[in-house]
C-alpha positions, 0 to 999 in steps of 0.5 A: 466480509459483509460484516467487515464492509458494514463495519467500515461503512458505520465508521465512515458514515456515523463516526465520520472516520475518513469517510471520503475513502472508507465509503468507497473502500467499504462499497468495493469490499461489498462488491468483491464478495458478491457473485457479480458479472462484468464487474471484476472478471479479468479479460482473456489473453496471454498467461505469463510465467511468474519466474525463470524456470522449467515447466514440470507439469502442464494440464492444458491442450490446444482448444481446451475450454476454461470456465471460471467460477462465479466467485473467484477465490485467490489461489496459492502462488506456490505449493509451499504456501499450503502449510501442510502436506495433506492440504497440498496433495488434496488441492493438487489432485483435485485440480489435476482431476479438473484438468479433464473437465471444464472449470479447470484453473491450474494450468502449469507447475513451474520449477524456479531456477532460483527457489525462494525461501519461505518466511514460515518454512512448511513442514514438508519439502517435497510431495509425490502425486500421480498424474494420469498414472505418472508419478511426479515429485513436486517441491514446495518452492514450485510455482503454480500458474492459475487461469484468471479468465474464461475462454478457450486455449487458442495458443500453446507456447509451453509444454512439460520440459520447456525452459521459460523466462519470467514474463514469457507467454505460456499460452493464450486464452481467447474469449469474445467477452471483455473484462469487467469494469473494475478490472480496468479501473484497478489498473490505476493501482496496478500501473501505479497511477492513482497514488501519484495523482493523489499526490498531485492534488495533495501538493496543490492543497498544501502550503509549504510556507511553515516548513520554509519559515522554520526549517528545523521542523524538517527534523520532526518529520524525519524523526517520525520515520522511526516508526516505519523502520521499527515496524519493518524490524518488528514484521521481520522479527515476527517470522510471518513476513518476508523482507518485501512484505515487512517493508510494505507493512512498515510504511503504515507508520507514515500514516500516508494512504497513497504511499502505503498503496503505492509501496504495497502494490510494488512490493507485496500486492497480495497484502494490498487490501489489509495494508490499505485498510490499516493505513486509512483506518489509522489515518482516520483514528489520528484524533483517537490514537495520538492524544494519549501518547502526546500527553504521556510524553509531555509535561503540562508546562511543555504543552503550554510552550508558545512558539514565535510567529512564523515569518512571511514566506515570499512566493519566490522562496516557495517556488525555489523550494519546490524546485530544489526539493524535487531535484534533491529528492529524486537525485537521492532516491530515484524510485520515489520520483512519481510521488515526489515529482507529482507532489511538488508539481502540484505545489508549484501549480499552487504557488506560481500564480499563473495556473490557477485553473490547473491548481483548482482542478488538481485540488478539486475535480482530479483528486475527488475522481481519483479518490473514488476510483482509488478507494473502490479499487482497493476495496475490490481486492478485499475478498474473504480469502485474501482478507480473513487471514492471520496475516491481516490481524498481524498487519493491523497490530503492526500498523497501530505499533507503527503509528504509535512509534512514529507519533512518539518519535516526533514528540521525543525529537522535539524535546531533544531539540529543546535541550539545545535551542533557545527558541523552544519548540512545543513538543506537541507539534512533533506528533504532526511528523506523521503525514496525515495532512492536515489532520495530525496538525489539527490534533496538535492544535487541539491538544495545545489549546487544552493546555493553553486556550490562547496557544495557536500551533496549527501553522507551526505543526504544518511544518513537520506535517508536510515534512512527513509527507516528503519523508515517507515518500523518500522512505518508500522509494528507498524500500523500493530500491532495496527490495523491489525488482524492475523499479 
């Protein structure tokens, strides 16, 4: 993981690939893989049940001490996450033995009322272990509850045989030590605060005029979302990921880092680190990934198409547009409210003309501070046992596929629209339907000028670019509605 962090720093510093985010992410990843103190550790407190179910095993007693190791490794959420029976037996027996000593981490085994089905079925359904001379039969769907902080057990609320509901307190761990700095900073991701605040800044930085002046480019932003759904289907078909994880991976195709983080935290927090790194890495590689696809799908004649100059959009039109879009989108997909609401609030602050100080604060101080905290909080989740997995390589591979399909879909949609339009669209701006603002629009401009040095596509490309931002947020809200719980 030190090599991974070093590689990200190299790309950010020397290759200048999305440095504002890759530098904090890489530095956070380095901190995550060092035996730090008072940085990442969780505070002692209540331990909650992850599911509705029955307590099958309890390894704790009142007053017992729990001591966490200096470097805390991620532990499986259920027995079936251990792919072999021998591995499961070895882990459980070692943890049951540690229950008699300090350093114990496994607290409970809970049998869910509604067992989940595994994306990859383990080779076993049950295992038998002996705890204090008592044989116990455990199922691969049984949930494991681990300690997350050092301290002593001050309250014991659940014992073997008790029925518990999701979120109920199982026990309380007391300690005089508070949690580490990044435990509290990372709550900005856990509580879904940072991505909407980033959207506030993006809205304040973005001019929606090109989209209003040429509304048909909205279709190009919508077409780019094909990459999201195609990748969702691919992730499901791989047999590695469940539906929630596949949805979180698919959103990488939107090339929108904050939205990817927002959705991953809601649907698949265990995949947050690789999804965030993939999303921001591919955003940084837009100038490398998109041009070959754009050139392969267009002729030189198409790349030379000059589009008519956009009309001047009035301030009133922009204000009405912001209000209409926020009402329509939230009524359509309520789960997208935090992203869409803050995006259009930022844009309204920009365009209304009476909140210049607030608009500048959102564009500069706010978005800069949140970017630092967002990046380092993502990096802090990149521990070796979370990141160095087969799933990470699969996510990176699916991410590049998502990006490629999204780019191609936008270009092909523009070509399709030209079949029925007198005012031709340069297909190069279709690639800007991915919501990497404004980098994707700049790539369209650069490729257009390679074919015709007098062609200016930047403002035309901003239309599908900002449409892509809205489209990706709506797709994320749709996925949260379909696959999320409690949203």
